[in-house]
C-alpha positions, -999 to +999 in steps of 0.1 A: -246-507+237-210-512+249-198-504+212-220-474+211-204-462+245-169-469+232-174-449+202-188-421+219-158-418+243-134-422+212-149-394+194-151-373+226-114-380+232-106-370+195-123-336+201-104-328+233-072-341+217-077-319+187-085-289+208-053-294+227-034-295+193-046-262+181-028-238+206-017-207+188+020-203+195+021-169+178+015-152+146+033-164+116+030-133+096+023-097+097-005-077+080+007-054+052-025-040+042-062-047+040-081-040+006-118-048+012-122-084+020-086-092+010-056-092+032-019-089+022+004-106+046+041-112+049+049-146+063+078-157+081+100-187+073+078-218+082+090-252+091+065-280+084+060-316+089+035-328+059+017-358+046+007-361+009-025-382+006-024-409-022-058-400-035-087-375-026-103-401-004-070-404+017-071-366+023-094-371+054-067-394+069-039-368+065-047-353+098-043-386+117-009-393+098+008-361+108-008-358+142+009-393+150+044-374+146+034-348+172+021-372+195+056-387+198+058-409+167+092-396+158+127-406+164+130-392+199+094-400+210+089-362+216+055-346+219+054-314+200+027-287+201+010-281+170+003-245+161-028-231+143-036-233+113-035-267+096-022-260+061-037-278+032-017-271+000-044-276-025-018-271-054+002-300-043-024-330-042-039-318-010-008-321+011-015-314+048+011-297+066+016-289+103+034-256+111+062-265+138+067-241+167+091-213+162+117-226+187+126-257+163+151-257+134+156-282+107+184-296+128+168-295+163+132-310+151+130-346+158+129-368+125+100-387+115+095-423+120+068-424+093+084-426+059+052-411+044+059-378+062+084-351+052+101-323+070+111-290+053+113-252+053+093-228+031+111-194+029+093-161+038+070-147+011+040-123+006+005-139+004-029-126-004-057-141+020-096-144+019-115-158+048-147-177+053-163-198+082-178-231+087-168-265+075-148-265+043-152-288+013-141-289-024-169-266-035-164-240-009-128-239-016-130-235-053-157-208-047-133-188-026-103-194-047-124-179-076-135-151-055-098-145-045-087-144-081-114-121-091-103-095-064-067-099-073-074-094-108-094-062-103-065-048-081-040-058-108-021-081-084-001-106-099-005-142-083+010-177-085-010-210-086-002-222-052-033-218-034-036-231+001-064-238+026-058-227+063-079-242+088-077-227+123-097-252+142-092-289+141-108-310+116-131-325+145-144-292+155-175-286+133-187-250+148-167-217+151-145-231+126-123-204+105-109-210+072-087-191+047-075-192+011-041-178+006-019-176-025+016-162-034+016-128-049+041-107-068+039-080-041+070-059-051+058-054-086+022-045-072+037-019-049+057-004-079+027-002-102+006+011-074+030+039-063+035+050-100-003+053-104-006+073-074+022+098-081+011+130-100+027+163-109+010+197-111+027+231-123+019+261-103+031+296-108+022+326-083+049+351-084+085+342-075+090+304-075+111+307-043+078+314-026+058+286-041+086+261-032+088+272+003+050+270+009+047+234-007+079+215+003+067+207+038+030+199+027+021+163+036+021+140+006+041+163-015+073+143-025+092+168-044+092+205-054+116+219-083+116+254-092+115+262-129+100+278-160+069+269-180+044+282-203+068+299-227+082+298-263+117+287-261+136+257-248+159+258-218+156+294-210+178+310-184+166+328-154+181+360-169+162+355-200+128+347-183+132+376-159+135+402-187+104+390-203+122+376-234+106+341-233+069+342-222+077+316-195+063+319-158+081+310-128+066+279-118+071+250-093+069+213-104+051+197-075+053+159-073+025+145-050+010+112-039-029+112-044-033+088-015-019+114+009-030+146-006-054+156-034-055+180-062-084+201-044-061+205-012-031+216-034-053+242-051-064+253-017-030+258-006-020+275-038-048+301-036-043+311-001-005+315-006-006+341-032-030+368-048-047+355-079-064+388-086-033+408-096-023+407-133+015+398-139+024+408-104+027+397-067+031+424-045+065+444-056+074+415-080+061+429-112+063+412-148+046+386-167+069+359-154+054+365-122+018+356-132-005+336-116-008+303-136-018+266-135-006+241-162-029+213-164-021+179-177-051+166-195-085+176-204-102+159-174-079+180-150-086+213-169-123+209-162-118+200-126-094+231-121-119+254-139-147+243-119-127+249-087-116+285-099-150+293-108-163+284-075-138+303-054-139+333-077-175+337-068-174+328-031-140+341-021-127+367-047-156+385-060-149+374-096-117+390-098-095+360-103-070+363-132-050+330-128-041+317-163-050+281-170-029+266-197-022+231-213+013+218-199+038+213-226+073+213-209+091+223-177+126+234-176+146+235-142+161+266-129+196+271-121+206+252-090+211+281-069+173+286-073+165+253-056+156+249-019+162+285-018+142+296+012+155+267+032+192+278+025+187+315+027+158+319+051+177+348+069+179+370+037+159+401+039+136+390+008+130+357+026+120+375+060+099+403+043+082+382+015+085+345+019+082+339+056+048+356+060+034+335+031+047+302+046+035+311+083+001+321+070-004+288+052+009+267+081-014+284+104-045+286+084-041+251+067-020+233+095-036+199+087-017+198+055+017+203+072+042+181+086 
């Protein structure tokens, strides 16, 4: 009976001690992005005290080995608060590492009296994380490692082979446990690829390109607007050649946009609001084929999408009078420099005040949610 009582008291003491060890001294990372059940994090530089078990059975003794250090088993007999979580580096023979409080550095942290322990810094890095609850074991860890791998592969995110288990409650707490599997990722390359996949271009012409440029350059999600020529027969035409009708080109704008911020549908909505698509080869007093309403599509999928959109608004809004030309994009030629950012730099000019300003003001008033 006495032995049983002592055992109960010992276990209870371990539980209380373990709880006291898991006080969170602040987050060790910032969340960059959440994608489904995956979390991308930027970790700070971390200072570890760790123990590498001799074998898989010895893994269960790891907590006791490292805990002895923070209880005062160090060269200065200093008691050190342990921050949550406990880190088990699965890729390094199940090394168990305690994260030291942020106020310590390699120089100020007491040295270990246990030769089995090591102290080191890990530089800041980017990691992907997946969470799960309950008591962890080898089967659960492998299951969630595979799940994390599958998710990263689907997202085309490159990862290393340094999988870690993070335990947010002590090894002696069996309920309300939180666990995470994390792995280092090639975040910079991922962002570059993702941004490239999100960046698209569309070529729109609706009269003078000064007007189209002015309407689109302040649209949320539009990254760049360039005035130029497309849809014609010759290379590198001059404004003089185009305006005289010698090249079959239209004045258009190359609009670069981010599909995560604005859709093609929204761009088309702005485009058809900002000019009259029912007048052939003219916009108001601007007359000539180079002033025609035109959209140059990039591929067949885009063509079908735009055709369906035009068909819808042609019936519902324009009473079947739309004459906008839809043409396969071939090449774009940037206009002379004095045409670029024309409205921003010449807004007081009579043409800008009489023609461009009303179009810009109308678009920003009626479609204000799309503007900065």
